N, C-alpha and C positions, 0 to 999 in steps of 0.2 A: 183922235182926228182933229182934234181942237187945240195941240198942245204943239212945242216947238220942238225940232229935230230933235235937240241936247234933253230934252223932257220927255222923248218917246225914249232914248238911247238909255235913261235912269232907269224909264218905269220900269219899261222889257227885261232889264237885267237883271234888275230889283228881285221882278215878278217871280224867274227862273230862281235865282239864289236864293232867296230866301221866302216866298210862298211856295212853291212846289218841292224847291230844292235839285231842280235838275240843272246838275254842275255845268255838265256839258254842255245845254244851249247858254248857259249863262256866263259860260267863257267865250263863248262865240261873238255872242252878243259886246261884250264886253272890250272884247281885243276891236271888232269892227269901231264902234267907240273911241276907243283911243289912236285905230288911225285918222281916224275924222275930226278928233281934237285931241290934238296929241300933248296940249298943257294941261288936261282937264286930270287934278291929282286923285279922287276916286276912284277913276279905272286901274293904276296899280295898287291902291291902297287891297280893293277890292279883291283885285285877280292874285294877290299873291296870300289873302286868305284861302279862296278857292284853292291852288294849288297845294298849300299847307294838307287842307282836308281832306284832297285826293293823296297826298305822298310822294305831288312832285317839288323836293324841299328846291332843290337847283334854282328853278324856275320862280319859286316863293320869294328866292331871297333877292333874285332879280328886279322884280318887280318891287320887294319893297327900298332896294336902293335906289331905284327908278321915280321910285315917290318918294323919298328925300330929295334927289335931285332936282323936282320939278314943282314941290310943295314947299311952303313957309315948315321950316321945322317944326314941330308938336311933339306932346306927349305919344299918341297912337303913333305916329310914323317911329319912334326911338324905339317903345314896346314890340312893335312887328318888327325893326331890323335886328332887335337882339334876340325876337322866339326864331328868326329868319338866322341866325348864326345858332343857337342854340339846338335845333334841329337839325342843323350838319356839324355836331358837336366841334364845333369851332371855337369855342372857350374862353380864349383869351381876349376875342374880336366883340364878344357879348359883352364881358365883363367890362372892356375898353367903352364899347357904345352906352354903356349901361352909365356910368360912371361919368360918361359924357351929358346924357340928359342928365342927371340927378345936378348936376354941375350949373346947365344950363336953364336950373327949374323946369323942368317938365318929367318930373317926378311922376310916378301912376301905381296904384293898384297891381296893373299887368304887369307893369317893368319890376315890382318888386319879388313876383310869384315867379317870375322867371330867374332872376339873383338868385331866390330856394333854390330852385331848380339846379340853378349852376353848382353855387354851394354844396348839394346833395351830392351828386353825380363827383366834386372832387372830395368830398367827406369830409366837411368843411361845419362841424359843429357850430363855431362859433358866429359863420357867414351864416346859417339859417336861425339862427337866435336872434339873428340882427334884424332878419326881413319879420318874425316873428310879433320883433319888439316895434316897430313903425305899423304891424295891421293894429295890435291891440287896440281896444277902446275905441275904432273906426268902423262903423255901421257898416256892413256890405259887403266890407273886406276883411273885415278879423273871421270870419268865418269860415271865408277860400282858406284862410291861413291855417286855421285851425282844419281844417279837411287835409292839409298838405301832410300838417305835425303828425297826422294822425295813420294818415298812410306810410308816413316814414318809422315809426311804431311797428306798424304789420309786418315792413317788411324786414325792420331789425329782428324779427319773432316777439317785441311786448304787447302780445296783444290787451293786455289787462290796462295799459296805457294808453294802446289807440281807440281800446272804448271808451276810454277818460275824457280823450280830445272831441271823438266822436258827439258825445255828448253835450260838451261843449260848442263846439260847432252846429249840431241843430237848435241850442238855445240862442246862439248868437245872431243865426240866420231868423230864429222868430223875433225874436227882440227886433230885427230890422225888419221886417215884417216882408218877407223875402218869401212867398210860399215855394217858387220853384226850385230855390236853392236847396230852403229845407228835404224838399221830393229827392233833389240831388243826393244831398248828405245821407239820407237813410237808406238807398242805392246803394250809392257805396258802400255805406258799413254793411248794409246785407251781402253784397258780393265779397269782402273782405270774411264774414263768417261763414261765407259757401265755401271759401279759397282753403279755411281754416278746418272744414270741416262737420262745423257747427250749425246743422239745416235747423233747429226751432230759432232758433238767433234768428238766420237771416231769413226765413219765414215772416217772422217776425215785424223784421224789418220790410221785408217786400209789400206787406202790408199795410205801413203809415208812410211809405213813398206813395204808393198809386192811390191811395186815400186823401192825400194831401193834393199834387198834380200832377195826371199825366202825360209830364213831358217825353219827348223823342227819343230822347239819351238816357234820361230815368226809366224809360219804359225800359228800352234793350237790356239795360245794366240789371233790372230788379229780373226781367226773365232770364237772362245767364244764371244768375244768383238760381234762379228756380234749378236750371238746370242743372246743374253743380253740384245739387243736393239730393236729384232722384226727383223731382216732380215733373216731369217731362208733362204730362197733362196742361199743367198749368204754362209753364211756359211755352209752351206750343201754341196756347190760346193769346197769349201775349205777343207772339212771333207774327200770327194770326193777319189780329190787331194793327198791327205795325204796319202788315205790308197793305191792309185795306185802307188807312189814315194814310198813306206815304204814298200811294201806287206809283211817282216820279222820282222821288227823291233818291237822289244819287248815293248814296249815305247809308239809308234804308236796304235799298235793293242786290247793292254790292256790297256791303261790308257788314252791318247790321243783320241784316236776314241768314245769308249765308253764314255767319260764323256759328247763328242758332241753331239753324235744322244741322249741321256738325256738330254740337253741343248736343242737341238733340239725340241724334244718331246713335254720338259714342254712350247714351247709358241701355242700350241694346247690345249685349255680348255677341261681335262680330261684325258689327255695324261700321267699320271703321273704312272701309274701301268707300262708303255712302257717305259718311265722314270727308273725305277727302275730295267725293267729288262735288261734293257742296260745296266744298272750300276752293274751287279751280275759278269762280270769275272773280272771288275774291281778292287774290293774289296780287293785281296790278294795281289795289286801295292797303292793300297790309299796313307801309310804311306812314297810311292817313294821320291826321290830329282829327278827326270829326267831333269830339266833343265840344266841351267848355275847358276852362280850368277850375270849373268848380267838380265837374264827374269829367274825366279824361277814360277812354274809350278807345283807343287804339291800343294797337297789336296783341288782341285778342289770338 
């Protein structure tokens, strides 16, 4: 009651966006804020990220472009613009925007991650190596890139190499003192092992992840790994805990929880219809990007 109108919009939008995770409520506040303060750069930036999370990529790109129009160019604006193009597979425009950003000294870790993505989609090994080289030795940046290397190796069927990159990723995150990134890295490794059918290794990584930090995204991926290796009891326990910890969170309610319920159902023969029913509410959000650059959780 003691703050300005602008501050009320800031507080309420960020409360729904980052505290409760109710993205529908957050979007309404951002949109009203933008109508009253049309030159406010926070609005299109955060709305764009919100639409990315929900899988509304055309709307996200429009907001990122609007942010660039009304605000002074910066690294965040350029990286978001590149992400918008990448999500729509407009790779040439993404590459051009990234090159422009670097030429204007607006380089960033996020930008380099998206450049790695572009190179991966183009099967451009030297392009991926260039981004890895850029991040090498940079605390907080190196570990994310090593995680991408681990995922690429796993995708290519090179499990031994993927494990080596994962070990380097854990060490780099620990050296940087980033417990959340360490937990995310362990969860990612757990999911990789689970997808390869290696139950004991997956369970060990789950234990290590949950012992570090119980972040929302890492807990979801840990539960998914357990469900995939047939440990439905622990997977259900983690899923129930997510529901209790994040009762208003749009991602948990309409993406993470339905996915986990479906996976758990599939662990019982004949439960395919139950899994499909659980996923019905998730279909509008399945193209969303709810995780982070450290731990990608979309499309499962």
